[in-house]
C-alpha positions in Angstrom: 103.4 107.5 114.5 101.8 110.4 112.8 101.5 113.6 110.8 99.2 116.0 109.1 98.8 117.8 105.8 100.9 118.5 102.7 103.0 121.2 101.1 105.2 122.9 103.6 106.4 119.6 105.0 102.8 119.0 105.9 101.9 122.5 106.9 98.9 124.4 108.2 97.5 125.6 104.9 96.8 122.1 103.9 95.5 121.1 107.3 93.0 124.0 107.1 91.8 122.7 103.7 91.2 119.3 105.1 89.2 120.7 108.0 87.2 123.0 105.8 85.9 120.9 102.9 85.0 117.3 102.1 84.7 116.3 98.5 84.2 112.6 99.4 85.1 111.6 95.8 85.4 107.9 95.4 84.4 107.3 99.0 81.9 104.6 98.3 84.2 102.8 95.9 87.1 102.8 98.4 84.8 101.5 101.1 83.5 98.9 98.7 87.1 97.8 97.8 88.0 97.4 101.4 84.9 95.5 102.3 85.3 93.2 99.2 88.9 92.6 100.1 88.1 91.6 103.7 85.1 89.6 102.6 87.4 87.8 100.1 89.8 86.7 102.8 86.9 85.4 104.9 85.2 83.6 102.0 88.4 82.0 100.9 89.0 80.9 104.5 85.5 79.5 104.7 85.7 77.7 101.4 88.8 75.9 102.7 87.2 75.3 106.0 84.3 73.4 104.5 86.3 71.8 101.7 88.9 70.5 104.2 92.7 70.8 103.9 95.2 67.9 104.2 98.2 70.1 104.9 100.6 69.0 107.6 101.5 71.7 110.2 105.0 72.9 110.6 104.7 72.4 114.3 101.9 69.7 114.5 99.5 69.7 117.4 96.8 67.2 118.1 93.8 68.1 115.8 90.3 67.9 117.1 88.1 65.2 115.6 85.6 66.3 113.0 82.9 65.9 115.6 84.6 68.6 117.6 84.4 71.2 114.8 81.6 73.7 114.8 80.3 75.5 111.6 81.7 79.0 111.3 78.5 81.1 111.8 77.3 79.3 115.0 80.9 79.3 116.2 81.2 83.1 115.6 77.9 83.7 117.5 79.1 81.6 120.4 82.6 83.3 120.4 81.0 86.8 120.6 78.6 85.7 123.2 81.3 84.3 125.4 83.5 87.5 124.9 80.7 89.8 125.8 80.1 88.1 129.1 83.8 87.6 130.0 86.0 90.1 131.9 88.8 91.8 130.1 91.3 91.0 132.8 91.5 87.8 134.9 94.1 87.7 137.6 96.5 84.6 137.3 95.5 81.7 139.5 97.6 81.1 142.6 100.4 78.7 141.7 99.9 79.1 138.0 102.9 79.1 135.7 103.5 82.4 133.8 104.2 82.4 130.1 107.9 81.7 129.7 109.9 84.7 128.6 113.6 85.6 128.3 114.4 88.8 130.1 112.0 90.7 132.3 108.3 90.0 132.7 105.9 92.4 131.2 105.6 95.4 133.6 101.9 96.2 133.0 98.6 94.4 132.8 97.0 94.8 129.4 94.1 95.1 129.6 93.2 97.4 131.2 96.4 99.3 130.3 97.0 100.1 126.6 100.3 98.2 126.6 102.0 95.5 128.6 105.6 96.5 127.8 107.9 99.5 127.9 108.0 101.6 124.8 109.9 100.1 121.8 108.9 100.2 118.2 109.9 98.5 115.0 110.2 95.0 116.5 108.4 92.3 118.4 109.5 91.9 122.0 112.7 89.9 121.7 112.5 87.0 124.2 108.7 86.8 124.1 107.1 83.6 122.6 104.6 85.8 120.6 101.4 84.2 121.8 98.7 86.3 120.2 95.3 87.1 121.7 92.6 85.1 119.9 89.6 87.3 119.3 86.1 86.0 118.4 86.5 86.0 114.6 89.7 83.9 114.7 88.4 81.7 117.5 85.4 80.8 115.2 87.7 80.1 112.2 90.1 78.0 114.3 87.3 75.8 115.4 85.6 75.5 112.1 87.5 72.7 110.3 90.8 71.4 109.2 91.9 74.6 107.5 91.2 76.5 110.7 93.3 74.0 112.6 96.1 74.5 110.0 96.0 78.2 110.6 96.2 77.7 114.3 99.1 75.3 114.0 100.9 77.8 111.8 100.2 80.7 114.2 98.3 82.7 111.6 95.8 85.2 113.1 93.0 87.4 111.5 91.4 90.0 113.7 90.5 93.7 114.0 88.3 96.3 115.6 85.8 99.1 115.0 86.4 102.4 116.7 83.8 105.2 116.6 83.6 108.4 118.7 82.0 111.8 119.3 83.2 115.1 120.5 81.6 118.3 121.9 83.8 121.3 121.4 83.9 125.0 122.2 85.1 125.6 118.6 82.6 125.8 115.8 84.7 125.7 112.6 87.4 123.0 113.4 89.3 121.5 116.3 92.8 121.9 114.9 95.4 121.2 116.1 93.6 118.6 118.1 93.7 115.1 116.6 92.2 113.0 115.4 88.6 114.3 115.6 89.2 117.5 113.6 85.5 118.3 113.1 83.6 119.7 116.2 80.3 118.3 117.5 80.2 115.3 115.1 80.2 111.5 115.4 83.0 109.9 113.4 84.0 106.4 112.3 87.6 106.7 113.4 88.9 103.3 112.4 87.7 100.0 110.9 90.9 97.9 111.0 91.7 94.4 110.0 95.1 92.6 110.6 96.3 89.4 109.1 99.5 88.4 110.9 101.8 85.8 112.3 104.0 86.5 115.3 107.5 84.9 115.4 108.4 82.8 118.4 111.2 85.0 119.8 111.5 83.1 123.1 113.2 80.0 121.6 116.9 80.1 120.6 117.3 77.1 118.4 116.0 78.2 115.0 115.3 81.2 112.8 111.6 82.2 112.8 109.5 84.7 110.9 106.4 86.8 111.3 104.4 89.2 109.2 101.6 91.7 109.4 99.3 93.0 106.7 96.9 95.7 107.9 94.0 97.6 106.3 92.4 100.7 107.8 89.2 102.6 106.7 87.9 105.7 108.4 88.8 109.3 109.4 92.1 108.3 110.9 93.6 107.4 107.5 94.4 111.1 107.3 97.0 110.6 110.0 98.6 107.5 108.7 98.8 108.1 104.9 102.2 108.0 103.1 103.0 110.0 100.0 102.8 107.7 97.0 100.5 105.1 98.6 96.8 105.8 98.3 97.8 109.4 99.1 95.7 111.2 96.4 92.7 110.6 98.7 94.2 113.2 101.0 96.7 115.2 99.1 94.6 115.7 95.9 90.9 115.2 96.9 91.1 116.0 100.7 88.6 113.3 101.5 87.6 113.0 105.1 87.3 109.2 105.0 89.6 106.9 103.2 91.7 103.7 103.2 95.3 103.0 104.1 97.6 100.0 104.8 99.7 101.5 107.6 101.7 98.3 108.3 102.8 95.7 105.7 106.0 94.1 106.9 108.0 90.9 107.4 109.8 90.1 110.6 112.8 87.8 110.6 114.0 86.6 114.0 117.7 85.4 114.3 118.3 84.0 117.8 122.1 83.7 117.5 122.9 87.4 117.4 123.5 88.5 121.0 120.3 87.7 122.9 118.3 87.8 119.6 117.9 90.0 116.6 114.7 91.0 114.8 114.9 92.4 111.3 111.7 94.2 110.1 111.3 94.8 106.3 108.4 96.8 104.8 106.1 99.6 106.0 106.0 100.0 109.8 105.0 102.5 112.4 107.7 105.1 113.2 109.6 103.8 116.2 109.3 106.1 119.2 106.3 107.5 121.1 104.0 106.7 124.0 101.0 107.0 121.7 100.0 105.1 118.6 97.7 105.6 115.6 95.9 102.3 116.1 93.2 102.9 118.7 93.7 100.0 121.1 97.4 100.9 121.5 96.7 104.5 122.4 96.3 105.6 126.0 93.4 107.9 125.3 90.9 108.7 122.6 92.5 111.9 121.5 96.2 112.5 120.8 98.7 115.0 122.2 99.8 117.8 119.9 103.3 116.4 120.2 102.1 113.1 118.7 100.0 114.8 116.0 103.0 116.6 114.4 105.8 114.1 114.4 106.4 111.2 111.9 103.9 108.5 111.4 105.2 105.6 109.3 108.4 104.6 107.5 109.2 102.2 104.7 112.5 100.5 105.0 114.6 98.0 107.0 115.0 98.0 110.8 117.4 95.8 112.8 116.7 95.4 116.6 119.4 93.6 118.6 118.8 92.7 122.2 122.3 92.8 123.9 121.1 91.6 127.2 117.9 91.9 129.4 118.7 95.6 130.0 119.9 96.9 126.6 118.4 96.8 123.1 119.8 98.8 120.1 118.1 99.6 116.8 119.6 100.7 113.5 117.7 101.2 110.3 117.3 102.9 107.0 114.1 104.1 105.3 112.7 106.2 102.5 111.9 109.0 105.0 109.0 110.0 107.1 105.6 109.1 105.5 107.2 108.4 102.2 106.9 105.6 99.7 110.2 104.2 98.5 109.1 104.8 94.9 108.0 108.4 95.4 110.1 111.3 94.0 110.3 112.9 97.5 111.9 109.8 99.1 115.4 110.1 100.4 117.7 107.8 102.3 117.1 108.3 106.0 118.7 106.8 109.0 117.3 105.7 112.4 119.2 104.9 115.6 117.5 104.1 118.9 118.5 102.6 122.3 116.3 101.1 124.9 117.4 100.6 128.5 115.4 98.7 131.2 116.4 99.0 134.8 117.5 95.9 136.7 114.4 96.2 138.9 112.1 96.4 135.9 110.6 99.7 137.1 112.2 102.1 134.7 112.8 102.4 131.0 114.5 105.0 128.8 114.1 104.9 125.0 116.1 107.5 123.2 117.7 108.3 119.9 117.3 109.7 116.4 114.1 108.7 114.7 115.0 110.2 111.3 118.1 111.9 110.1 119.4 112.9 106.6 120.5 116.2 105.0 117.4 117.9 106.6 116.6 119.9 103.5 113.0 120.9 102.8 110.9 118.1 101.3 107.7 116.4 102.1 107.7 115.8 105.9 111.5 115.6 105.9 111.8 116.1 109.6 115.0 115.6 111.6 113.6 114.0 114.7 115.5 113.6 118.0 113.3 111.9 120.6 113.3 110.2 124.0 110.8 108.6 126.4 111.1 107.7 130.1 108.7 105.4 131.9 108.6 104.9 135.6 106.4 102.3 137.3 105.7 103.2 140.9 103.7 100.0 141.5 101.0 97.9 139.9 98.5 100.8 140.3 100.5 103.9 139.3 102.9 104.6 136.5 104.1 107.7 134.6 105.4 108.1 131.1 107.2 111.2 129.7 108.2 111.9 126.1 110.1 114.9 124.5 111.4 115.6 121.0 113.2 118.3 119.1 112.6 118.4 115.3 113.7 120.7 112.5 113.7 121.1 108.7 116.1 123.4 106.7 115.3 125.6 103.7 111.5 125.7 104.3 110.0 128.3 101.8 109.1 131.5 103.5 110.7 130.3 106.8 114.2 128.9 106.3 115.3 127.1 109.4 112.1 125.6 111.0 112.6 124.1 114.5 110.0 122.9 117.0 110.1 121.1 120.3 107.6 119.5 122.7 107.2 117.5 125.8 104.2 115.4 127.1 103.6 113.5 130.3 101.0 110.8 131.0 100.3 109.6 134.5 98.1 106.5 134.9 96.1 105.3 137.9 94.5 101.8 137.9 91.1 102.1 139.5 90.0 98.5 139.2 91.0 95.4 137.3 89.3 96.6 134.2 89.6 100.4 134.5 92.3 103.1 134.6 92.4 106.9 134.9 95.0 108.9 133.1 96.1 112.5 133.1 98.0 114.1 130.2 99.9 117.4 130.3 102.0 118.8 127.5 103.8 121.8 126.2 104.4 122.4 122.4 106.5 125.2 120.9 106.0 125.7 117.2 108.9 128.2 117.0 108.5 128.9 113.3 104.9 127.9 112.7 105.9 125.2 110.3 104.0 122.4 111.9 100.7 124.0 113.0 100.8 127.0 110.6 100.9 129.5 113.5 104.1 130.6 115.2 102.8 129.9 118.7 103.3 128.2 122.0 100.6 125.7 123.2 99.7 123.7 126.3 97.2 120.9 126.4 95.7 119.2 129.4 93.4 116.2 129.5 91.9 113.7 132.0 90.3 110.5 130.8 89.0 107.1 131.7 89.6 103.8 130.0 87.0 101.1 130.9 86.7 97.6 129.6 83.1 96.4 130.4 83.9 93.1 128.9 86.7 91.4 127.0 86.1 93.0 123.6 84.8 96.4 124.4 86.7 99.6 125.4 85.0 102.9 126.3 87.2 106.0 126.7 85.6 109.3 127.8 87.8 112.4 128.4 87.8 116.1 128.9 90.5 118.3 127.3 91.6 121.9 127.6 94.2 123.5 125.4 95.5 127.0 125.0 97.6 129.1 122.5 99.6 131.7 124.4 100.7 134.2 121.8 97.9 134.3 119.1 94.4 133.2 118.4 95.3 129.9 116.9 92.1 127.9 117.5 88.8 127.8 115.6 90.0 129.4 112.4 92.2 131.9 114.3 89.3 133.3 116.4 90.2 131.8 119.9 93.1 131.2 122.1 91.4 128.4 124.1 89.6 125.2 123.2 87.6 122.9 125.5 86.2 119.6 124.3 84.6 116.5 125.7 85.5 113.4 123.7 84.4 109.7 123.9 84.9 106.7 121.8 84.1 103.0 121.8 86.3 100.2 120.5 84.8 96.8 119.7 87.3 94.0 118.9 86.4 91.1 116.6 
């Protein structure tokens, strides 16, 4: 999930500073470190690929003969060539056997939709075998040698994407509170992301399994994932526009014998609720709703998700607080409790609960967050998703009690096997001005298209209109309205 500046529980004064200046101190060195780190992973992998590896797989599968292996670079070129000429979505063949799954089938086709399942965070889908998509980079590594085969046998996956975009805005100073492209009329590298992960097999019920994810992000969007105490000086001290973050570093432990299965997640993970997501491929549009911009982004702690039966899943967890590192002085013990219900016909889902609760006293982003989402699937072409939250903080300097509430609706229309249209409408009441820096009521309306021209490319144009009803809250407090055209492109590797 997400959030903005610093100071007043991440208040407007800091957000203005980040929109108004860019010191870019250490930018080159940060980019260099990230690139060297990624390069190191690939080089180590390649050294092992060509040196060979005699390891025995935990779950052995027949290995290709050496003659079947292909050197990494030619294999990578072939993998990208195939991906660029393959459709994103291929309908299942008549009579084909679907992937086995305990519980209900995935309600949505992804792609083209941004997700295949109903909203639930902090866990894998319990009952799903966890068969990951193999993108071109990993396809080339898997086919390069014995070490690649070892990685495949052990379900280890390395992949990522590049996301860049552009906006044309009626504002000239900044686009706040629109996110994430806060600078008007400018191209941005939004995200360069790499994942190293293993998905647990949570379909089987005969043994404990584990998974993990280590993520690295570089780009403008680090500003909306950063946690205090972890690389946070880039934003909180130097206000750099571009930076690095590791929004997810966690271990999953799957225990099949608790109810219909239990997943325990330990580490740094994305805050549980929300239709939207910080990571571009998992977000329904290029830009984000105001609702999503101002609620919690990540948490560091332990989350237990227990699937009681196909319809009900409960989640209980503790963390160091919203966008806090456990070692930071602002950290405090914070609870989370969520419930997911899926209807027997697999057409509706309700996901509701308390994302973060403690004493509620003023501290860095110490929001008390009560949230719920409802999704309804009309058919394979049309579905609608609605989210609402109420948040507050106590004892905010100059304000005292600081509440806010918001609601957003997305309605999706599948236009073809590789394209969908979506419409977003929202209402946001910053009753005390603590989140946006202006005590105002906002509405925001957007219509966008998501198109997959091939299996690794996503293009998302949209047009967006937003209004502040009580004050001139846009463009450095000079306008009540803002109109923008926004478009990005995601390329997976």
